[in-house]
C-alpha positions in Angstrom: 49.7 135.5 102.8 50.5 132.1 101.3 48.0 130.4 99.0 47.2 126.8 98.5 45.4 125.0 95.7 43.4 122.0 97.0 42.4 119.4 94.4 40.1 116.9 96.1 36.5 115.8 95.6 35.7 115.1 99.2 34.0 118.1 100.9 35.0 116.9 104.4 38.7 116.8 103.4 38.4 120.2 101.8 36.9 121.6 104.9 39.5 120.1 107.2 42.4 121.3 105.1 40.9 124.8 104.8 40.4 125.1 108.6 43.9 124.0 109.4 45.6 126.2 106.7 43.6 129.3 107.9 45.2 128.9 111.3 48.6 129.2 109.5 47.5 132.2 107.5 47.2 130.2 104.3 44.2 130.9 102.0 42.9 128.1 99.8 41.4 127.7 96.4 39.3 124.5 96.4 38.5 122.5 93.2 37.0 119.1 92.9 38.0 117.8 89.4 40.9 117.7 87.1 39.1 119.9 84.6 38.6 122.6 87.3 42.2 122.3 88.4 43.6 123.0 84.9 41.8 126.3 84.8 43.6 127.6 87.9 47.2 126.5 87.1 48.1 129.9 85.6 47.8 131.5 89.0 50.4 131.6 91.8 50.2 129.1 94.6 52.7 128.3 97.3 51.3 124.8 98.0 49.3 122.2 96.0 47.3 119.3 97.6 46.4 116.7 95.0 44.1 113.7 95.6 44.9 110.7 93.3 41.3 109.6 92.9 39.1 112.2 91.3 35.7 112.0 89.4 37.3 112.6 86.0 40.6 110.8 86.3 43.7 110.0 88.3 45.6 112.8 90.0 48.8 111.5 88.4 47.4 112.6 85.0 47.7 116.3 86.0 50.9 116.1 88.1 53.2 116.8 85.1 51.2 119.9 84.2 51.3 121.1 87.8 55.1 120.7 87.9 55.3 122.6 84.6 53.0 125.5 85.5 54.0 125.7 89.2 57.6 124.4 89.3 58.4 126.0 92.7 55.2 124.9 94.5 55.6 121.7 96.6 52.8 119.2 95.8 51.5 117.0 98.6 49.7 114.0 97.3 46.6 112.8 99.2 46.0 109.0 98.9 43.5 106.6 100.3 44.5 103.5 102.2 46.0 100.9 100.0 47.2 103.2 97.2 50.7 103.9 98.6 52.2 102.5 95.5 50.6 105.2 93.4 51.9 107.8 95.9 55.5 106.5 95.5 55.0 106.8 91.7 53.9 110.4 92.3 57.0 111.2 94.3 59.1 109.9 91.4 57.2 112.3 89.1 58.1 115.3 91.3 55.6 115.4 94.1 57.1 116.7 97.4 55.4 114.3 99.8 52.2 112.2 100.3 49.7 111.7 103.1 47.5 108.7 103.5 43.9 109.3 104.4 42.6 109.5 107.0 45.5 111.6 108.4 46.2 113.0 111.8 46.1 116.8 112.1 49.6 116.9 113.7 51.0 114.9 110.8 49.3 117.2 108.3 50.6 120.3 110.0 54.2 118.9 110.0 54.0 118.2 106.3 52.7 121.7 105.6 55.4 123.3 107.6 58.1 121.3 105.8 56.6 122.1 102.4 56.5 125.9 103.3 60.2 125.7 104.3 61.0 124.2 100.9 58.8 126.9 99.2 60.8 129.6 101.1 64.0 127.9 100.0 62.8 128.0 96.4 61.9 131.7 96.8 65.3 132.6 98.2 67.1 130.7 95.4 64.9 132.3 92.8 65.6 135.8 94.1 69.4 135.1 94.1 69.2 133.8 90.6 67.3 136.9 89.5 69.9 139.1 91.2 72.6 137.2 89.4 71.0 137.9 86.1 70.6 141.6 86.9 74.1 142.0 88.3 76.0 139.9 85.8 76.2 142.6 83.2 79.9 143.3 82.9 81.1 140.6 80.5 82.0 137.5 82.5 82.8 139.4 85.7 80.4 139.0 88.6 79.8 141.2 91.6 77.9 144.1 93.1 80.5 145.0 95.7 81.4 148.7 95.8 85.1 148.0 95.0 84.1 145.7 92.0 81.9 148.5 90.6 85.1 150.7 90.7 87.0 147.9 88.9 84.3 147.9 86.2 84.6 151.6 85.8 88.4 151.4 85.4 88.1 148.6 82.8 85.6 150.8 80.8 88.0 153.8 80.9 91.2 151.9 79.8 89.8 149.3 77.4 89.9 151.4 74.2 93.4 152.9 75.0 96.8 151.3 74.5 98.0 152.1 78.0 99.8 149.4 80.0 97.6 148.3 82.9 98.9 146.7 86.2 96.4 144.3 87.7 97.1 143.4 91.3 95.3 141.0 93.6 95.6 137.8 95.6 95.7 134.5 93.7 92.3 133.4 92.6 90.7 136.9 92.5 90.2 136.9 88.7 93.1 139.0 87.3 93.2 137.1 84.1 89.4 137.6 83.6 89.8 141.3 84.1 92.6 141.3 81.5 90.4 139.4 79.1 87.6 141.8 79.6 89.9 144.8 78.9 90.9 143.1 75.6 87.3 142.1 74.7 86.2 145.7 75.1 89.1 147.1 73.1 89.2 147.7 69.3 92.2 145.3 68.9 91.8 142.7 66.2 94.7 140.4 67.3 94.6 137.6 69.8 94.5 137.6 73.6 97.7 135.8 74.8 98.7 134.8 78.3 102.3 134.3 79.4 102.6 132.8 82.8 106.1 133.9 83.7 106.5 131.7 86.7 105.7 128.5 84.7 108.9 128.8 82.6 112.5 128.1 83.7 114.4 131.4 84.2 116.8 130.4 81.5 114.1 130.0 78.9 111.9 133.0 79.8 113.5 135.4 77.4 113.2 132.9 74.5 109.5 132.4 75.2 108.9 136.1 75.5 110.9 137.4 72.6 111.3 134.3 70.5 114.6 132.8 69.0 116.3 131.8 65.8 117.3 128.3 65.0 120.7 127.5 66.6 120.5 130.5 69.0 121.2 128.1 71.9 121.5 124.4 72.5 118.2 122.8 71.8 117.0 125.6 69.5 116.3 123.3 66.5 113.9 125.7 64.7 112.8 129.3 64.6 110.2 130.1 67.3 107.9 133.0 67.7 107.8 134.6 71.1 104.6 135.6 73.0 105.1 139.2 71.9 104.9 138.2 68.3 102.0 135.9 69.0 100.1 138.9 70.4 100.8 141.2 67.5 97.8 143.5 67.0 96.3 142.1 70.2 96.9 141.9 73.9 99.6 140.1 75.9 99.0 139.4 79.6 102.2 138.9 81.6 101.1 137.0 84.6 103.2 136.5 87.8 105.5 139.3 86.6 107.5 139.1 89.9 109.2 135.9 88.7 110.6 137.6 85.6 114.5 137.5 85.8 116.3 140.8 86.4 117.9 140.8 83.0 114.7 140.1 81.2 113.0 142.9 83.2 115.5 145.3 81.6 114.7 144.1 78.1 111.0 144.3 78.8 111.5 147.9 79.9 113.3 148.6 76.6 110.4 147.1 74.7 107.8 149.2 76.5 109.8 152.4 75.8 110.7 151.7 72.2 108.1 149.1 71.1 111.2 147.1 69.7 112.6 143.7 70.7 115.4 141.5 69.5 114.9 137.7 69.1 117.6 135.5 70.6 120.1 134.8 67.8 119.3 138.0 65.9 120.8 141.5 66.0 118.2 143.5 64.1 115.3 144.8 66.2 111.7 144.0 65.4 108.7 146.2 66.2 105.4 145.1 67.8 102.1 146.8 68.4 101.1 144.2 71.1 99.5 145.8 74.1 100.9 144.6 77.5 98.8 144.0 80.6 100.7 143.0 83.8 99.4 140.9 86.6 100.9 140.2 90.0 99.5 138.5 93.1 101.8 140.6 95.3 102.2 144.4 95.5 105.0 145.4 93.1 105.7 148.5 95.0 106.7 146.5 98.0 108.8 144.2 95.8 110.7 147.4 94.5 111.3 148.5 98.1 112.7 145.0 98.9 115.0 145.1 95.8 113.1 142.2 94.1 111.8 144.2 91.1 113.3 147.0 89.0 112.1 150.4 90.0 112.4 151.9 86.5 110.2 149.0 85.1 107.7 149.4 88.0 107.1 153.1 87.2 106.9 152.3 83.5 104.1 149.7 83.9 102.3 151.4 86.8 100.5 153.8 84.5 97.0 152.5 85.4 96.6 150.2 88.4 93.6 148.0 89.0 93.4 146.3 92.4 91.1 143.3 92.8 89.6 142.8 96.3 89.8 139.4 98.0 86.6 137.4 98.2 86.5 137.7 102.0 86.0 141.5 101.7 83.2 141.2 99.2 81.0 138.6 100.9 77.8 139.9 99.4 79.0 138.5 96.0 79.4 135.0 97.3 75.8 133.9 96.6 76.1 135.3 93.1 79.2 133.2 92.4 77.5 130.1 94.0 74.5 130.2 91.7 76.7 131.0 88.7 78.9 128.0 89.4 75.9 125.8 90.3 74.4 126.5 86.9 77.8 125.9 85.1 78.6 122.6 86.8 75.1 121.2 86.8 75.2 121.5 83.0 78.8 120.2 82.8 78.1 117.1 85.0 74.5 116.5 83.8 73.0 117.2 87.3 69.6 118.8 88.1 70.6 121.1 91.0 67.8 123.5 92.0 69.8 125.5 94.6 71.5 125.4 97.9 70.2 125.0 101.4 70.6 127.9 103.9 72.9 126.1 106.3 75.3 125.3 103.5 75.2 128.9 102.2 75.9 130.1 105.7 79.1 128.0 105.8 80.2 129.4 102.4 79.4 132.9 103.5 81.6 132.6 106.7 84.5 130.7 105.3 87.7 132.7 105.0 88.5 131.8 101.3 92.3 132.0 101.2 92.0 130.8 97.6 89.4 133.4 96.7 87.0 132.9 93.7 89.1 130.0 92.4 88.7 128.1 95.6 85.0 128.8 95.7 84.6 127.5 92.2 86.4 124.3 93.1 84.2 123.9 96.2 81.0 124.2 94.2 82.1 121.8 91.5 83.0 119.3 94.2 79.6 119.8 95.8 77.7 119.3 92.5 79.6 116.1 91.8 79.0 114.7 95.3 75.3 115.7 95.4 72.7 112.9 95.2 69.6 115.1 95.2 68.4 118.4 93.8 69.8 120.6 96.6 73.3 121.3 97.8 73.5 120.6 101.5 76.2 120.8 104.2 77.2 117.2 103.6 78.0 117.9 100.0 80.6 120.6 100.8 84.3 119.8 100.8 85.9 118.9 104.2 88.1 122.0 104.2 85.0 124.2 104.2 83.5 122.3 107.1 86.7 122.5 109.1 87.2 126.2 108.2 87.2 128.9 110.8 85.0 132.0 110.5 86.8 134.9 109.1 88.5 137.5 111.3 86.9 140.8 110.8 89.3 143.2 109.1 88.4 146.9 109.0 88.7 148.5 105.6 87.7 152.1 106.1 85.9 153.7 103.2 84.4 150.5 101.8 81.6 150.1 104.3 79.6 152.2 106.7 80.1 152.1 110.4 76.7 150.3 110.8 77.7 147.7 108.2 81.1 147.0 109.8 79.5 146.7 113.3 76.9 144.2 112.0 79.6 142.2 110.3 81.6 142.0 113.5 78.5 141.1 115.5 77.5 138.4 113.0 81.0 136.9 113.2 81.0 136.8 117.0 77.6 135.2 117.2 78.4 132.6 114.5 81.7 131.7 116.3 79.8 131.3 119.6 77.1 129.2 118.0 79.6 126.8 116.4 81.5 126.4 119.7 78.2 125.7 121.4 77.1 123.2 118.8 74.2 125.3 117.7 72.7 125.6 121.2 71.6 129.2 121.6 71.5 129.1 125.4 75.1 127.9 125.6 76.2 130.4 123.0 74.6 133.2 125.0 76.7 132.0 128.0 79.9 132.1 126.0 79.1 135.6 124.9 78.0 136.7 128.4 74.6 137.9 127.2 70.9 137.1 127.9 69.5 134.2 125.7 66.6 136.4 124.6 68.9 139.2 123.6 70.9 136.7 121.5 67.7 135.3 120.0 66.7 138.8 118.9 70.2 139.5 117.5 70.1 136.3 115.5 66.7 137.3 113.9 67.9 140.8 113.3 71.0 139.7 111.5 69.2 137.0 109.5 71.3 134.1 110.9 69.8 130.7 110.3 
């Protein structure tokens, strides 16, 4: 049962509020002065009603303390006729709403209902933030999905070895973060270096990877270390390995087998203890079959393979990412964002995320920048999210139970119908060919807002 703290010195008002709240299963604690109120602020309350005129002072005097002690409890200010200016001041200090005495019961009940909805929103956001704190325990990686737990296990097993690891996954799934976590958990004292193979002209890839001597080619005006030398004693991540030229692939294979490389313009081999991690956004095995990647190099680097799942197949992790990014970008852009509203979260949960975590991160930063209040709402989300279609259900046997897959499929069908029906349940039921009451029960069972 919800609880309310009522701070008002008029017994008639106290009695009215108590009777109305009891009908809504809300118990009350009634106090008549600021002094009494201060004694009860260490307890939990879902709502606070605060009169501005009290025997021992102005209600505004205690409002900052209420916001400090009960930060997630909406405060409804009660004000007499003619003191609306003070009520507006209270709103600026963090009050949720105000009611002018005498108030109509219907108006009072409407304000209470809205306040409880906000309290529930606070509660949900608090739970998700708590869950994020509990789940985010593997370095900077986030997620409680079964496949991510397997990834964490693989990282733990390979981190302290020198084995070459192949990290595969769609763009934006976090391959570089996994590589950084492997390096962080290793005993290596050297740097973590990233070489994005696809960002360099094919003619210059070998020079960047192995280094060159002055005069080795036109434009080589000085000696230059390659990425392998930069990563000496540390870890080198070769990202987008599929773009590596065929000839350079052969020299990389030789390095992996002998730990030796030759700088351009030199003839004497050099040795390196750099550990190599390989990342690809496309399956290398398929590339080998298509003749786009050397088979011998593939088998040499495919010692241990870590596959990162796309965001659409780990939807339970989306809220965790949302709150992580909200916290990050609120701090970065000096905003005071408390959380996200349910409808906005539903849109994020059902978007197909072709750009994976990177796309979600950009969407949240955009929403934070565009927000004008303390809550992220639908209107703050980027246009491409609002235009996005619900994800097609793809069956991935072994990752979910039959019941979970059926619920996901049912949820997608209902959300699709609701969108096409403009949110009208009766029309959505017609589109689905089902009884409106059956649809209503399914919506409640699946927790669709």
